[in-house]
C-alpha positions in Angstrom: -11.6 -50.5 57.3 -8.6 -51.6 59.4 -6.7 -54.9 59.1 -8.7 -56.6 61.9 -12.0 -55.6 60.4 -10.8 -56.8 57.0 -9.7 -60.2 58.5 -13.1 -60.6 60.2 -14.9 -59.7 57.0 -12.9 -62.4 55.1 -13.6 -65.0 57.7 -17.3 -64.3 57.6 -17.3 -64.4 53.8 -15.5 -67.8 54.0 -18.3 -69.1 56.3 -20.8 -68.2 53.6 -18.9 -70.2 51.0 -16.9 -67.5 49.3 -13.8 -69.1 47.7 -11.9 -66.0 46.6 -11.9 -62.3 45.8 -11.1 -60.3 42.7 -9.8 -56.8 41.9 -11.6 -56.9 38.5 -14.4 -54.3 38.5 -16.5 -56.4 36.1 -16.6 -59.1 38.8 -19.2 -57.0 40.6 -21.7 -57.4 37.8 -21.0 -61.1 37.1 -23.7 -63.7 36.8 -23.8 -66.4 39.4 -21.7 -69.4 38.2 -23.2 -72.9 38.1 -21.4 -75.7 40.0 -18.3 -73.5 40.2 -15.3 -75.7 41.4 -13.6 -74.8 44.6 -10.3 -72.9 44.1 -7.3 -74.5 45.7 -4.3 -72.8 44.2 -2.9 -69.8 46.2 -2.6 -67.6 43.1 -5.0 -65.8 40.7 -6.5 -67.9 38.0 -7.5 -66.8 34.4 -10.6 -65.0 35.8 -8.5 -62.9 38.2 -9.8 -64.7 41.3 -7.4 -64.7 44.2 -8.1 -67.6 46.6 -8.5 -67.0 50.3 -7.1 -70.4 51.5 -4.2 -72.7 50.8 -4.7 -76.3 49.7 -4.4 -79.0 52.4 -1.0 -80.0 51.1 0.3 -76.4 51.4 -1.3 -76.0 54.8 0.5 -79.1 56.0 3.8 -77.7 54.7 3.0 -74.5 56.7 2.6 -76.6 59.9 5.9 -78.5 59.2 7.7 -75.2 58.6 6.3 -73.8 61.8 7.7 -76.8 63.7 11.1 -76.2 62.2 14.1 -77.9 63.9 12.0 -78.1 67.0 13.5 -77.5 70.5 10.3 -77.1 72.4 10.8 -80.2 74.6 13.7 -82.3 75.9 13.5 -84.8 73.1 15.6 -82.6 70.7 18.6 -83.1 72.9 18.1 -86.8 73.7 19.3 -88.5 70.5 16.7 -87.4 68.0 18.0 -87.5 64.5 15.2 -85.7 62.8 11.5 -84.8 63.1 9.0 -87.3 61.7 6.1 -85.2 60.7 3.7 -87.4 58.7 3.2 -88.8 55.2 0.5 -89.7 52.8 -2.5 -88.1 51.1 -3.2 -84.6 52.5 -6.9 -85.2 51.6 -7.1 -88.7 52.9 -10.4 -90.1 54.2 -8.5 -92.5 56.5 -5.8 -91.4 58.9 -3.6 -93.6 61.1 -2.1 -92.1 64.3 0.6 -94.0 66.2 2.6 -93.2 69.3 6.1 -91.9 68.3 8.8 -92.6 65.8 11.1 -95.6 66.3 14.7 -96.1 65.3 13.9 -96.7 61.6 11.6 -93.8 61.4 14.1 -91.5 63.1 16.6 -92.4 60.4 14.3 -92.1 57.4 12.0 -89.3 58.6 8.9 -91.3 57.6 6.4 -92.9 60.1 6.0 -96.7 60.2 8.8 -97.9 58.0 10.2 -100.7 60.2 8.7 -104.2 60.7 5.6 -102.7 62.3 5.3 -100.3 59.4 5.4 -103.2 56.9 2.6 -104.9 58.8 0.6 -101.7 58.8 1.0 -101.6 55.0 -0.5 -105.1 54.8 -3.4 -104.0 57.0 -4.1 -101.0 54.8 -3.9 -103.2 51.7 -6.3 -105.7 53.3 -9.1 -103.1 53.1 -8.4 -102.2 49.5 -6.2 -99.2 49.9 -2.5 -98.3 49.7 -0.3 -96.1 51.8 -0.6 -93.4 49.2 -4.4 -93.3 49.8 -4.1 -92.7 53.6 -2.2 -90.3 55.9 0.0 -91.6 58.7 1.3 -89.6 61.6 2.3 -89.9 65.3 1.3 -88.2 68.5 5.0 -87.3 69.0 7.2 -86.1 66.2 10.5 -87.1 67.7 11.9 -90.5 68.8 12.0 -90.8 72.6 15.3 -92.3 73.8 15.3 -96.1 74.0 11.8 -96.0 72.4 10.3 -95.3 75.8 6.7 -94.0 76.1 6.5 -90.2 75.6 6.0 -88.3 78.8 3.0 -86.1 79.4 4.8 -82.7 79.0 6.2 -84.0 75.7 2.7 -84.9 74.6 1.3 -81.6 75.7 4.0 -79.8 73.7 3.6 -81.8 70.5 0.0 -82.8 70.2 -1.3 -79.4 69.0 0.6 -80.0 65.7 -1.2 -83.4 65.4 -4.6 -81.6 66.0 -3.7 -79.2 63.1 -2.8 -82.1 60.8 -6.2 -83.7 61.6 -8.1 -80.4 61.1 -6.4 -79.8 57.7 -6.8 -83.3 56.4 -10.3 -83.7 57.7 -10.4 -87.5 57.5 -13.6 -89.4 57.8 -12.0 -92.1 59.9 -9.0 -92.0 62.3 -7.5 -95.3 63.5 -5.5 -94.9 66.7 -2.8 -97.5 66.8 -2.1 -98.8 70.2 -2.7 -97.9 73.9 -0.7 -94.7 74.0 -2.2 -93.1 70.8 -5.7 -94.1 71.8 -5.3 -92.8 75.4 -3.7 -89.6 74.2 -6.4 -88.8 71.6 -9.3 -89.8 73.8 -7.9 -88.3 77.0 -8.5 -91.7 78.7 -6.7 -93.8 81.2 -8.3 -97.0 79.9 -6.1 -99.7 78.2 -6.5 -100.4 74.5 -8.3 -103.7 75.4 -11.2 -101.6 76.9 -11.1 -98.8 74.3 -11.2 -100.9 71.2 -14.4 -102.4 69.9 -16.1 -99.0 70.0 -16.3 -96.0 67.7 -15.8 -92.4 69.0 -16.6 -89.0 67.6 -13.4 -87.1 67.3 -12.8 -83.7 65.7 -15.3 -84.3 62.9 -14.2 -87.9 62.3 -14.9 -91.3 63.6 -12.1 -92.6 65.8 -11.4 -96.4 66.0 -8.8 -97.6 68.5 -7.0 -100.8 67.7 -3.8 -102.7 68.6 -0.5 -101.4 67.4 1.2 -103.4 64.6 4.3 -103.8 66.9 2.0 -105.5 69.4 0.7 -107.8 66.7 4.2 -108.9 65.9 4.5 -110.1 69.5 0.9 -111.3 69.7 -0.2 -112.6 66.3 -3.4 -114.0 67.8 -4.8 -110.5 68.1 -4.7 -109.9 64.4 -8.4 -111.1 64.2 -9.5 -108.2 66.5 -7.6 -105.7 64.3 -9.2 -107.1 61.2 -12.6 -106.6 62.9 -11.7 -103.0 63.7 -10.5 -102.4 60.1 -13.8 -103.8 58.7 -15.6 -101.2 60.8 -13.3 -98.5 59.3 -13.9 -99.8 55.8 -17.7 -99.7 56.3 -17.5 -96.1 57.6 -15.4 -95.1 54.6 -17.9 -96.6 52.2 -21.0 -95.1 53.9 
């Protein structure tokens, strides 16, 4: 059996629910386990089982390592301090996706840490969660100069990494924060005012567009609409 055949065999086994393999000959005559827990660690356990897959946290580290000190688009040479990958629970049921890092995020390497981030923290806490319970990322991992909107070629270059984050975390609900994030994720030209108020199926999750916290700082009267959107998110999480 060559390497390609072996890889195909392992993929097929994984689809059948096989969590690992063992070199122990007695494994072939084992009795079927009852409610056997899923193996997450990438090393053999006491039974000699070698897991096939890495944990979500480790898989996210792999993606971050693949990005490296990215030079794939022009943003790396336009004042970016560092890449802002994402932060939070790698197995979160709720994921927030914003547009791009701002000045504070560029300095700290963490998404949503400025005034808008403080408001986002309050929004998360309003539905009974904390930032540690959710995962927060952006469509673009580098700060555009002057906080301008990312350009389409920059989005095309960066968004595959966001897709991989989503596919690894497998959230139940994704909240798209603001016009740019919602339009990028939904491949739509509609403004956020037309996109919000509805729930969309997206990569195995329910996607809810809502206003960006920075917009709420300028337009506090729109907080009620965001609260209505977050109540929908909370209901989906509880269902």
